[in-house]
C-alpha positions as CSV (number, residue, x, y, z in Angstrom):
1,M,148.0,33.9,85.6
2,L,148.3,37.1,83.7
3,L,151.3,38.2,85.9
4,G,153.1,34.8,85.3
5,S,152.6,35.1,81.6
6,M,154.0,38.7,81.6
7,R,157.1,37.5,83.5
8,A,157.7,34.8,81.1
9,R,157.4,37.1,78.1
10,V,159.9,39.6,79.9
11,L,162.2,36.7,80.6
12,W,162.2,35.3,77.0
13,G,162.6,38.9,75.7
14,G,165.7,39.3,77.8
15,V,167.1,35.9,76.7
16,I,166.5,36.9,73.0
17,L,168.2,40.3,73.6
18,A,171.1,38.8,75.2
19,L,171.5,36.2,72.4
20,L,171.4,39.0,69.8
21,A,174.0,40.9,71.7
22,L,176.3,37.9,71.7
23,A,175.8,37.3,68.0
24,L,176.6,41.0,67.3
25,Y,179.7,40.8,69.5
26,Y,180.9,37.6,67.9
27,S,179.7,38.5,64.3
28,E,183.1,38.8,62.9
29,L,184.1,35.5,64.3
30,L,181.0,33.8,63.0
31,V,181.7,35.3,59.6
32,A,185.3,34.0,59.8
33,A,184.0,30.4,60.5
34,I,182.6,30.3,57.0
35,A,185.2,32.4,55.3
36,T,187.2,30.7,52.6
37,S,190.7,31.7,51.6
38,P,191.1,34.1,48.7
39,V,194.7,32.8,48.5
40,P,195.3,29.5,46.9
41,R,197.6,27.0,48.9
42,T,200.5,27.1,46.3
43,A,204.2,26.4,47.0
44,A,204.8,30.1,46.8
45,S,202.2,31.0,49.3
46,V,203.3,28.2,51.7
47,D,207.1,29.4,51.3
48,H,206.0,33.0,52.0
49,G,204.0,31.8,55.0
50,Q,207.1,30.0,56.3
51,V,209.1,33.3,56.1
52,L,206.4,35.1,58.0
53,W,206.3,32.2,60.5
54,K,209.9,32.6,61.2
55,Q,209.7,36.3,61.7
56,Y,206.6,36.7,63.6
57,C,205.4,33.4,65.0
58,E,208.2,31.1,65.8
59,V,209.5,33.1,68.9
60,C,206.3,32.2,70.8
61,H,204.9,29.1,69.0
62,G,208.2,27.3,68.4
63,T,209.7,25.9,65.2
64,D,207.0,23.1,65.0
65,G,204.1,25.2,66.4
66,R,204.0,23.4,69.7
67,G,203.8,26.6,71.8
68,D,207.4,26.1,73.0
69,G,209.2,29.0,71.5
70,Q,212.0,31.0,72.9
71,V,209.7,33.4,74.9
72,A,206.9,31.0,75.6
73,A,208.0,30.3,79.2
74,S,208.1,34.1,80.1
75,L,204.5,34.6,78.9
76,P,201.6,34.6,81.3
77,K,200.0,31.8,79.4
78,R,201.5,29.4,77.1
79,P,200.9,30.0,73.4
80,K,198.6,27.5,71.6
81,D,200.0,24.2,70.4
82,L,199.0,24.6,66.8
83,T,199.9,20.9,66.0
84,K,196.7,20.0,68.2
85,I,194.2,22.2,66.3
86,S,191.6,20.4,64.4
87,L,191.4,20.6,60.6
88,P,188.4,22.0,58.8
89,P,185.5,21.8,59.2
90,I,185.9,21.4,63.0
91,F,188.4,24.4,63.0
92,P,188.0,26.2,59.8
93,D,190.8,28.1,58.0
94,G,188.8,31.3,58.5
95,I,189.1,31.1,62.3
96,V,192.8,30.6,62.1
97,A,193.1,33.7,59.9
98,Y,190.9,35.6,62.3
99,R,193.0,34.7,65.2
100,I,196.2,35.7,63.4
101,A,194.6,39.1,62.5
102,N,192.8,39.7,65.8
103,G,194.8,37.9,68.3
104,G,193.3,36.5,71.5
105,G,194.5,35.9,75.0
106,V,198.2,36.6,75.1
107,M,198.5,36.5,71.4
108,P,198.7,39.9,69.8
109,A,196.6,41.1,66.9
110,W,198.7,41.2,63.7
111,K,196.2,43.0,61.3
112,S,198.2,46.3,61.6
113,V,201.4,44.4,60.6
114,L,200.2,41.7,58.2
115,N,198.0,42.3,55.2
116,T,195.2,39.8,54.0
117,Q,197.7,38.1,51.7
118,D,200.3,37.6,54.5
119,T,197.6,36.3,56.9
120,W,196.4,33.7,54.4
121,D,199.9,32.7,53.4
122,L,200.5,32.0,57.2
123,V,197.3,29.9,57.3
124,N,198.5,28.0,54.2
125,F,201.9,27.4,55.8
126,I,200.3,26.2,59.0
127,R,197.9,23.9,57.3
128,S,200.7,22.6,55.0
129,K,202.2,21.1,58.1
130,G,199.1,19.1,58.8
131,R,197.8,21.5,61.4
């Protein structure tokens, strides 16, 4: 009986350690999920986001964000169709900003190119289109 109890404790300890490791690994993403935009969704922000969209995003995501840009077919995986991402609270703006900054899959990270203002202007533009 004592041996079974010890095995259970070791097993639960391993599960807890694994969960803690996952939480640490995804901590930035978890923080992003509750982040609010420091940039108000003004016409100027949306307009600037549109300029950035045309410069950096449209080539892959397409004019309407459907993942059908000029180079989409040549990529190993089709870019996300941003017209299908859920609105907050299901898919928070902070997650959109996180993905722009850090990339994911075939999407490159833009944090070395775009500053915080630019990133949130892009989020404001994307959301202004009902995405």
